[in-house]
C-alpha positions as CSV (number, residue, x, y, z in Angstrom):
1,X,10.7,30.2,-5.5
2,X,10.0,30.6,-1.8
3,X,10.3,27.4,0.3
4,X,7.2,26.2,2.3
5,X,6.9,27.3,5.9
6,X,9.0,25.2,8.2
7,X,11.1,23.8,5.4
8,X,14.0,26.1,6.1
9,X,16.0,28.2,3.7
10,X,19.1,28.2,1.6
11,X,21.4,31.2,1.0
12,X,24.8,31.9,-0.5
13,X,27.7,33.3,1.3
14,X,29.8,36.1,-0.3
15,X,33.3,35.6,-1.5
16,X,35.1,32.6,-3.1
17,X,34.3,29.6,-1.0
18,X,34.5,25.8,-1.7
19,X,31.0,25.4,-0.1
20,X,29.2,28.7,-0.3
21,X,25.6,27.5,0.1
22,X,24.2,27.3,3.6
23,X,21.1,25.2,4.5
24,X,19.4,26.5,7.6
25,X,16.2,25.7,9.5
26,X,14.3,27.3,12.4
27,X,14.1,25.0,15.4
28,X,12.2,27.2,17.8
29,X,11.8,30.6,19.2
30,X,13.5,32.5,22.0
31,X,10.9,33.0,24.8
32,X,12.5,36.2,25.9
33,X,13.2,38.0,22.7
34,X,10.7,36.2,20.4
35,X,13.5,35.7,17.8
36,X,13.9,32.6,15.8
37,X,16.4,29.9,16.9
38,X,18.1,28.7,13.8
39,X,20.2,25.6,13.1
40,X,22.7,25.3,10.3
41,X,22.2,22.0,8.6
42,X,25.4,22.3,6.6
43,X,27.5,24.0,4.0
44,X,27.4,22.8,0.4
45,X,29.0,23.3,-3.0
46,X,25.7,23.8,-4.9
47,X,22.2,25.1,-4.1
48,X,20.8,21.7,-5.2
49,X,22.8,19.9,-2.5
50,X,21.7,22.3,0.1
51,X,18.0,21.9,-0.8
52,X,18.4,18.1,-0.8
53,X,19.9,18.3,2.7
54,X,17.0,20.5,3.9
55,X,14.5,18.0,2.5
56,X,16.0,15.1,4.4
57,X,16.6,17.0,7.6
58,X,14.7,15.8,10.7
59,X,14.8,17.8,13.8
60,X,16.3,16.0,16.8
61,X,17.3,18.3,19.7
62,X,19.8,15.7,21.1
63,X,21.6,15.3,17.8
64,X,21.7,19.1,17.2
65,X,23.3,19.5,20.6
66,X,26.1,17.3,19.4
67,X,26.3,18.6,15.8
68,X,29.2,21.0,16.2
69,X,31.2,18.9,18.7
70,X,34.8,18.0,17.7
71,X,36.1,14.5,17.4
72,X,37.8,14.6,20.8
73,X,34.6,15.7,22.5
74,X,32.7,12.8,21.0
75,X,35.4,10.2,21.7
76,X,35.7,11.5,25.4
77,X,31.9,10.9,25.8
78,X,32.2,7.4,24.3
79,X,35.1,6.4,26.5
80,X,33.4,7.8,29.6
81,X,30.4,5.6,29.0
82,X,32.2,2.6,27.6
83,X,34.7,2.5,30.5
84,X,31.9,1.5,32.9
85,X,31.7,-1.9,31.2
86,X,35.3,-2.9,30.8
87,X,38.4,-3.3,33.0
88,X,40.7,-0.5,33.9
89,X,43.5,-2.2,31.9
90,X,41.3,-2.3,28.8
91,X,40.5,1.4,29.2
92,X,44.3,2.1,29.5
93,X,44.9,0.3,26.3
94,X,42.2,2.3,24.5
95,X,43.8,5.5,25.7
96,X,47.2,4.4,24.5
97,X,45.9,3.6,21.0
98,X,44.0,6.9,20.9
99,X,47.0,9.0,22.0
100,X,49.4,7.3,19.6
101,X,47.3,6.9,16.5
102,X,44.0,8.8,16.6
103,X,44.7,12.0,18.4
104,X,45.4,14.0,15.2
105,X,41.7,13.8,14.4
106,X,40.8,15.7,17.6
107,X,40.1,19.1,16.1
108,X,37.8,17.9,13.3
109,X,34.0,18.5,13.6
110,X,32.7,14.9,14.1
111,X,29.6,15.2,11.9
112,X,31.6,16.6,9.0
113,X,34.1,13.7,8.9
114,X,33.7,11.5,5.8
115,X,35.1,8.1,4.9
116,X,37.8,9.6,2.7
117,X,39.1,11.5,5.8
118,X,39.4,8.3,7.9
119,X,40.9,6.3,5.0
120,X,43.5,9.0,4.4
121,X,44.4,9.0,8.1
122,X,44.7,5.2,8.1
123,X,46.8,5.2,4.9
124,X,49.3,7.6,6.5
125,X,49.5,5.4,9.6
126,X,50.1,2.4,7.4
127,X,53.4,3.9,6.3
128,X,54.9,3.4,9.7
129,X,52.8,0.8,11.7
130,X,51.8,-2.8,11.3
131,X,48.6,-4.2,9.9
132,X,47.7,-5.4,13.4
133,X,48.0,-1.9,14.8
134,X,45.8,-0.5,12.0
135,X,43.2,-3.1,12.9
136,X,43.2,-2.0,16.5
137,X,42.8,1.6,15.4
138,X,39.9,0.7,13.2
139,X,38.3,-1.2,16.0
140,X,38.5,1.8,18.4
141,X,37.2,4.2,15.7
142,X,34.3,1.8,15.0
143,X,33.3,1.7,18.7
144,X,33.3,5.5,18.7
145,X,31.1,5.7,15.7
146,X,28.7,3.0,17.0
147,X,28.2,5.2,20.1
148,X,27.6,8.2,17.9
149,X,24.9,6.2,15.9
150,X,23.3,5.1,19.2
151,X,23.0,8.7,20.2
152,X,21.7,9.8,16.8
153,X,24.7,12.0,16.1
154,X,25.5,10.3,12.7
155,X,23.7,7.7,10.6
156,X,26.7,5.7,9.3
157,X,29.7,4.0,10.8
158,X,32.3,5.2,8.3
159,X,35.0,3.3,10.3
160,X,33.5,0.0,9.1
161,X,34.3,0.8,5.5
162,X,38.0,1.6,6.2
163,X,40.3,-0.7,4.1
164,X,43.3,-2.0,5.8
165,X,44.9,-4.1,3.0
166,X,46.9,-7.2,3.3
167,X,49.5,-7.7,6.0
168,X,52.9,-6.2,5.4
169,X,55.6,-6.5,8.0
170,X,56.8,-3.0,8.8
171,X,59.5,-3.7,11.3
172,X,62.2,-6.4,11.3
173,X,62.4,-7.7,14.8
174,X,65.8,-8.2,16.4
175,X,66.5,-9.9,19.6
176,X,68.9,-8.4,22.2
177,X,72.3,-10.0,21.9
178,X,74.5,-11.4,24.6
179,X,76.7,-8.3,24.7
180,X,73.7,-6.0,24.8
181,X,72.1,-7.8,27.7
182,X,75.4,-7.6,29.6
183,X,75.6,-3.8,29.0
184,X,72.1,-3.5,30.4
185,X,73.0,-5.5,33.5
186,X,76.1,-3.3,34.0
187,X,73.9,-0.2,34.0
188,X,70.8,-1.6,35.7
189,X,70.8,1.3,38.2
190,X,70.7,4.1,35.7
191,X,67.8,5.6,33.8
192,X,65.3,2.9,32.8
193,X,67.9,0.1,32.0
194,X,66.3,-2.0,34.8
195,X,62.9,-1.8,33.2
196,X,64.3,-3.0,29.8
197,X,65.7,-6.0,31.7
198,X,62.3,-6.6,33.3
199,X,60.6,-6.6,29.9
200,X,63.2,-9.1,28.6
201,X,62.9,-11.5,31.5
202,X,59.1,-11.4,31.8
203,X,57.8,-11.1,28.3
204,X,55.3,-8.4,29.4
205,X,53.9,-6.0,26.8
206,X,55.0,-2.4,27.4
207,X,51.4,-1.4,28.1
208,X,51.1,-4.2,30.7
209,X,54.2,-2.9,32.5
210,X,53.2,0.8,32.4
211,X,49.8,0.0,33.9
212,X,51.1,-2.6,36.4
213,X,50.2,-1.9,40.0
214,X,52.3,-3.1,42.9
215,X,49.3,-5.0,44.2
216,X,49.6,-7.2,41.0
217,X,53.0,-8.4,42.1
218,X,53.2,-11.3,44.5
219,X,56.7,-11.7,45.8
220,X,55.6,-14.6,48.0
221,X,54.5,-16.5,44.9
222,X,57.4,-15.2,42.8
223,X,54.9,-14.0,40.2
224,X,53.0,-11.2,38.5
225,X,49.3,-11.2,37.5
226,X,48.8,-9.1,34.4
227,X,47.6,-9.1,30.8
228,X,44.9,-7.3,28.8
229,X,45.3,-7.7,25.1
230,X,43.8,-11.1,24.5
231,X,41.5,-13.6,26.3
232,X,44.5,-15.9,26.6
233,X,46.7,-13.1,27.9
234,X,44.2,-11.7,30.4
235,X,44.9,-12.3,34.2
236,X,47.9,-14.5,33.4
237,X,50.6,-15.5,35.9
238,X,54.1,-14.6,34.9
239,X,56.8,-16.1,37.0
240,X,59.6,-13.8,38.3
241,X,63.0,-14.8,37.1
242,X,65.4,-14.8,40.1
243,X,67.8,-12.6,38.2
244,X,65.4,-9.6,38.1
245,X,63.9,-10.2,41.6
246,X,66.2,-7.5,43.1
247,X,65.2,-5.0,40.4
248,X,61.5,-5.6,41.1
249,X,62.0,-5.3,44.9
250,X,63.8,-2.0,44.3
251,X,60.9,-0.6,42.4
252,X,58.4,-1.9,45.0
253,X,60.0,0.4,47.5
254,X,58.5,3.5,45.8
255,X,55.6,4.9,47.8
256,X,53.2,4.8,44.8
257,X,50.3,2.7,43.6
258,X,51.9,1.9,40.3
259,X,55.1,-0.2,39.8
260,X,56.6,2.2,37.3
261,X,56.2,5.9,37.7
262,X,57.7,9.1,36.4
263,X,59.1,12.1,38.4
264,X,55.6,13.2,39.1
265,X,54.7,9.8,40.6
266,X,52.4,9.0,37.7
267,X,52.4,6.1,35.3
268,X,54.3,6.5,32.1
269,X,52.5,7.1,28.8
270,X,53.6,4.9,25.9
271,X,55.2,7.9,24.2
272,X,57.1,9.0,27.3
273,X,58.4,5.5,28.0
274,X,59.4,4.9,24.4
275,X,61.4,8.2,24.5
276,X,63.4,7.1,27.6
277,X,63.8,3.6,26.1
278,X,65.4,5.0,22.9
279,X,67.5,7.5,24.8
280,X,68.7,4.8,27.3
281,X,69.9,2.5,24.4
282,X,71.6,5.4,22.7
283,X,73.4,6.5,25.8
284,X,74.6,2.9,26.5
285,X,75.7,2.6,22.8
286,X,73.3,-0.3,22.2
287,X,72.1,-0.7,18.6
288,X,68.5,0.6,18.1
289,X,65.7,-1.7,19.1
290,X,61.9,-1.5,19.3
291,X,60.3,-2.0,22.7
292,X,58.7,-5.1,21.3
293,X,62.1,-6.6,20.7
294,X,62.2,-7.3,24.4
295,X,59.2,-9.6,24.1
296,X,60.8,-11.3,21.1
297,X,64.0,-11.8,23.1
298,X,61.9,-13.5,25.9
299,X,60.4,-16.0,23.5
300,X,63.8,-16.8,22.0
301,X,65.5,-17.3,25.3
302,X,62.7,-19.5,26.6
303,X,62.8,-21.5,23.3
304,X,66.6,-22.0,23.4
305,X,66.5,-23.0,27.1
306,X,64.1,-25.8,26.0
307,X,61.1,-24.5,28.0
308,X,57.8,-26.4,27.7
309,X,55.8,-24.9,24.7
310,X,52.7,-24.7,26.9
311,X,54.7,-22.7,29.4
312,X,56.0,-20.3,26.7
313,X,52.6,-19.6,25.3
314,X,51.2,-19.0,28.8
315,X,53.9,-16.6,29.8
316,X,53.5,-14.6,26.6
317,X,49.7,-14.8,26.7
318,X,49.1,-16.5,23.4
319,X,46.2,-18.9,22.7
320,X,48.4,-21.2,20.5
321,X,52.1,-22.0,20.7
322,X,52.2,-21.9,16.9
323,X,51.7,-18.1,17.1
324,X,54.6,-17.9,19.5
325,X,56.8,-20.1,17.4
326,X,56.0,-18.4,14.1
327,X,56.1,-14.8,15.2
328,X,58.4,-14.5,18.2
329,X,61.1,-17.1,18.2
330,X,64.2,-16.1,16.2
331,X,67.2,-18.3,15.6
332,X,70.4,-16.4,16.4
333,X,74.1,-17.3,16.2
334,X,74.5,-15.9,19.7
335,X,74.2,-18.5,22.4
336,X,71.8,-16.5,24.6
337,X,71.1,-19.4,26.8
338,X,74.7,-19.4,27.9
339,X,74.7,-15.7,28.5
340,X,71.6,-15.9,30.7
341,X,73.2,-18.7,32.8
342,X,76.4,-16.8,33.3
343,X,74.9,-13.5,34.3
344,X,75.0,-12.7,38.0
């Protein structure tokens, strides 16, 4: 039976295909040639599915313009608009999350992505990252989808339905030992050993250090203004330990805007810094650590030195000392306090 005028048409592609039925509508006419301008609504497994899609299709020029864009193109448009309302550091953190955990979706057609695709992606990530990281990935995905809904590209925010599951610790944290810290000091002028010491003695997150500008460092006040992850951590003052002051001054001599830059005078990406971090430890024959172990070492050292709990939570950027005490402080047979005091 022929479809009514303006309803569109369904036809079947030749060959063996998973979705051989094409639903197509006419959206206008070419003023020069007089030929129809057609829009493909989608590809379907059955004729009934294709007809149903035609029946629910509503012409929207703006949405059609986005219909074949890939995930990366949509996410770029979201970030371009969203970055106008948040800080530069927040934008930097979004970019880090995207590059590390979302980038593999880049080539997918955005409007064709279903919940099962996103859930499969999250499940694979869950094999190697923490629940907290998965929640941050879900949050970014949800913001991208909300932007797409606002612009009438899709109707549902599939990211909201992603299931994270209960918390499971993925990595056993290990503080740097007395001997390992001594090795770092002995090699402070090579590779990125000095930056590992700076992370240990400040408690900065790696993203905070890689996005740190020299203008955020106040040598006259012996402190650094940084922080982006939480409200408690934002714009916090981190005092500069006198042991690492020469390391910071040395980095400040670079004629660049950012504190830590690569050979091209640009800030390190997380992946690039992590590669050098791992290689540096390997070269120095230090047992493998995660970058976050530096932050755990900071909390442990401060705790063992008897620092005020309020000071510890403020340095680390936590809203509650219980968070610091539960997650970050590790009891160790090594007397790290003595090691810190004897280092020159």
